One Martini backbone bead per residue (centre of mass of N, CA, C, O) as a GRO file, in nm:
protein
  159
    1MET     BB    1   0.126  -1.304  -1.588
    2ALA     BB    2   0.317  -1.099  -1.432
    3LEU     BB    3   0.585  -0.940  -1.400
    4GLU     BB    4   0.853  -0.948  -1.188
    5LEU     BB    5   0.950  -0.735  -0.973
    6LYS     BB    6   1.251  -0.530  -0.918
    7VAL     BB    7   1.508  -0.400  -0.800
    8GLY     BB    8   1.544  -0.106  -1.014
    9ASP     BB    9   1.281  -0.079  -1.128
   10PRO     BB   10   1.034   0.069  -1.264
   11SER     BB   11   0.757   0.197  -1.162
   12PRO     BB   12   0.435   0.170  -1.188
   13GLU     BB   13   0.197   0.347  -1.307
   14PHE     BB   14  -0.064   0.567  -1.153
   15THR     BB   15  -0.419   0.615  -1.089
   16ALA     BB   16  -0.603   0.733  -0.794
   17THR     BB   17  -0.805   0.719  -0.517
   18ALA     BB   18  -0.761   0.919  -0.235
   19ILE     BB   19  -0.802   0.842   0.114
   20GLY     BB   20  -0.710   1.052   0.337
   21GLY     BB   21  -0.539   1.247   0.502
   22LYS     BB   22  -0.452   1.498   0.277
   23TYR     BB   23  -0.714   1.388   0.089
   24GLY     BB   24  -0.953   1.313   0.252
   25SER     BB   25  -1.244   1.245   0.062
   26GLY     BB   26  -1.093   1.275  -0.208
   27ARG     BB   27  -0.841   1.217  -0.470
   28GLU     BB   28  -0.647   1.227  -0.728
   29VAL     BB   29  -0.353   1.021  -0.782
   30SER     BB   30  -0.012   1.016  -0.888
   31LEU     BB   31   0.304   0.913  -0.921
   32LYS     BB   32   0.420   1.145  -1.090
   33GLU     BB   33   0.345   1.374  -0.861
   34LEU     BB   34   0.566   1.224  -0.646
   35ARG     BB   35   0.809   1.314  -0.731
   36GLY     BB   36   1.109   1.356  -0.514
   37LYS     BB   37   0.996   1.121  -0.332
   38PRO     BB   38   0.923   0.880  -0.134
   39VAL     BB   39   0.729   0.577  -0.192
   40VAL     BB   40   0.461   0.385  -0.036
   41LEU     BB   41   0.332   0.064  -0.111
   42TYR     BB   42   0.065  -0.102   0.055
   43PHE     BB   43  -0.056  -0.418   0.030
   44TYR     BB   44  -0.392  -0.537   0.098
   45PRO     BB   45  -0.668  -0.730   0.117
   46LYS     BB   46  -0.866  -0.597   0.374
   47ASP     BB   47  -1.069  -0.420   0.531
   48ASP     BB   48  -1.116  -0.490   0.868
   49THR     BB   49  -0.906  -0.713   0.921
   50PRO     BB   50  -0.693  -0.846   1.128
   51GLY     BB   51  -0.415  -0.806   0.973
   52CYS     BB   52  -0.476  -0.523   0.854
   53THR     BB   53  -0.514  -0.385   1.127
   54VAL     BB   54  -0.238  -0.435   1.242
   55GLN     BB   55  -0.084  -0.292   1.015
   56ALA     BB   56  -0.223  -0.009   1.026
   57CYS     BB   57  -0.171   0.047   1.334
   58GLY     BB   58   0.133   0.032   1.319
   59LEU     BB   59   0.157   0.276   1.133
   60ARG     BB   60   0.012   0.477   1.305
   61ASP     BB   61   0.208   0.444   1.561
   62ALA     BB   62   0.466   0.532   1.347
   63TRP     BB   63   0.409   0.803   1.200
   64SER     BB   64   0.631   1.001   1.323
   65ASN     BB   65   0.861   0.821   1.168
   66LEU     BB   66   0.733   0.824   0.859
   67GLU     BB   67   0.618   1.096   0.740
   68ALA     BB   68   0.916   1.238   0.660
   69ARG     BB   69   1.010   0.996   0.445
   70GLY     BB   70   0.725   1.009   0.287
   71GLU     BB   71   0.499   0.848   0.104
   72LEU     BB   72   0.186   0.680   0.208
   73PHE     BB   73   0.011   0.384   0.089
   74GLY     BB   74  -0.272   0.215   0.082
   75VAL     BB   75  -0.373  -0.095  -0.099
   76SER     BB   76  -0.695  -0.179  -0.232
   77VAL     BB   77  -1.010  -0.316  -0.369
   78ASP     BB   78  -1.165  -0.132  -0.219
   79SER     BB   79  -1.369   0.110  -0.142
   80THR     BB   80  -1.409   0.427  -0.043
   81LYS     BB   81  -1.610   0.360   0.183
   82SER     BB   82  -1.447   0.149   0.321
   83HIS     BB   83  -1.201   0.335   0.381
   84GLU     BB   84  -1.353   0.540   0.556
   85LYS     BB   85  -1.421   0.345   0.781
   86PHE     BB   86  -1.134   0.245   0.851
   87ILE     BB   87  -1.014   0.521   0.918
   88SER     BB   88  -1.217   0.598   1.138
   89LYS     BB   89  -1.202   0.354   1.336
   90TYR     BB   90  -0.847   0.392   1.343
   91GLN     BB   91  -0.718   0.665   1.289
   92LEU     BB   92  -0.586   0.711   1.013
   93PRO     BB   93  -0.319   0.926   0.867
   94PHE     BB   94  -0.337   0.777   0.600
   95PRO     BB   95  -0.372   0.688   0.280
   96LEU     BB   96  -0.601   0.534   0.059
   97LEU     BB   97  -0.634   0.313  -0.221
   98ALA     BB   98  -0.873   0.268  -0.482
   99ASP     BB   99  -0.865  -0.061  -0.660
  100THR     BB  100  -1.140  -0.172  -0.814
  101GLU     BB  101  -0.998  -0.253  -1.107
  102HIS     BB  102  -0.697  -0.382  -1.057
  103GLN     BB  103  -0.446  -0.211  -1.173
  104ILE     BB  104  -0.229  -0.205  -0.940
  105VAL     BB  105  -0.213  -0.506  -0.857
  106GLU     BB  106  -0.127  -0.602  -1.144
  107ALA     BB  107   0.122  -0.417  -1.198
  108TYR     BB  108   0.267  -0.542  -0.921
  109GLY     BB  109   0.187  -0.863  -0.885
  110VAL     BB  110  -0.057  -0.905  -0.634
  111TRP     BB  111  -0.265  -1.066  -0.808
  112VAL     BB  112  -0.359  -1.367  -0.658
  113GLU     BB  113  -0.362  -1.690  -0.581
  114LYS     BB  114  -0.566  -1.839  -0.331
  115SER     BB  115  -0.605  -2.024  -0.008
  116MET     BB  116  -0.905  -2.149   0.169
  117TYR     BB  117  -1.015  -2.431   0.277
  118GLY     BB  118  -0.954  -2.536  -0.035
  119LYS     BB  119  -1.016  -2.256  -0.161
  120LYS     BB  120  -1.002  -2.078  -0.453
  121TYR     BB  121  -0.872  -1.734  -0.505
  122MET     BB  122  -0.864  -1.392  -0.551
  123GLY     BB  123  -0.592  -1.172  -0.434
  124ALA     BB  124  -0.413  -0.979  -0.225
  125GLU     BB  125  -0.092  -0.938  -0.163
  126ARG     BB  126   0.114  -0.887   0.113
  127SER     BB  127   0.277  -0.592   0.001
  128THR     BB  128   0.585  -0.392  -0.049
  129PHE     BB  129   0.672  -0.072  -0.197
  130VAL     BB  130   0.975   0.110  -0.265
  131ILE     BB  131   1.005   0.442  -0.392
  132ASP     BB  132   1.198   0.651  -0.527
  133ALA     BB  133   1.244   0.981  -0.636
  134GLU     BB  134   1.282   0.850  -0.953
  135GLY     BB  135   1.085   0.572  -0.966
  136LYS     BB  136   1.235   0.341  -0.823
  137LEU     BB  137   1.286   0.041  -0.692
  138SER     BB  138   1.426  -0.015  -0.351
  139ALA     BB  139   1.186  -0.205  -0.230
  140ILE     BB  140   1.074  -0.548  -0.152
  141PHE     BB  141   0.785  -0.689   0.020
  142ARG     BB  142   0.676  -1.014   0.062
  143LYS     BB  143   0.458  -1.152   0.264
  144VAL     BB  144   0.388  -0.976   0.499
  145LYS     BB  145   0.411  -0.931   0.834
  146PRO     BB  146   0.234  -0.715   1.009
  147GLU     BB  147   0.439  -0.694   1.272
  148GLU     BB  148   0.704  -0.625   1.064
  149HIS     BB  149   0.651  -0.371   0.879
  150VAL     BB  150   0.774  -0.125   1.019
  151ASP     BB  151   1.070  -0.218   1.033
  152LEU     BB  152   1.111  -0.249   0.732
  153LEU     BB  153   1.058   0.052   0.662
  154LEU     BB  154   1.268   0.192   0.848
  155ASN     BB  155   1.508   0.046   0.695
  156ALA     BB  156   1.425   0.148   0.384
  157LEU     BB  157   1.416   0.440   0.471
  158PRO     BB  158   1.508   0.744   0.478
  159GLN     BB  159   1.593   0.992   0.725
   0.00000   0.00000   0.00000
């Protein structure tokens, strides 16, 4: 089990393929290259599922209020092809990170055991991490309710 991250901790470094937004059809991005501005990593279970769609569309609809406050990335273990379809279907203006090897979800401690209909399985916990310009965690929201996500972010990010 990964160590539980806390506000004030340095955020785990990562490099992943970003799809969408200013990254277009995809390019590698690392946390290190984003230093100097706030970064939001929102982890979600799966592209194009009901809760994840509500969450992503809420961010899309609030994009004009979020875009200038820092970088925002959705993170799931879905493939780049799945991300491309999700972005296209819902006109998402922000990039998604393809974490197919589970490196980011494990580093942030959100790859957890879940249960549905009595069956246990591993999956990504819906959680959000706000990283300040120096690379430290400034806010952590675990088990986020999709419909409350935007308000949490607007309150956590500098204006």
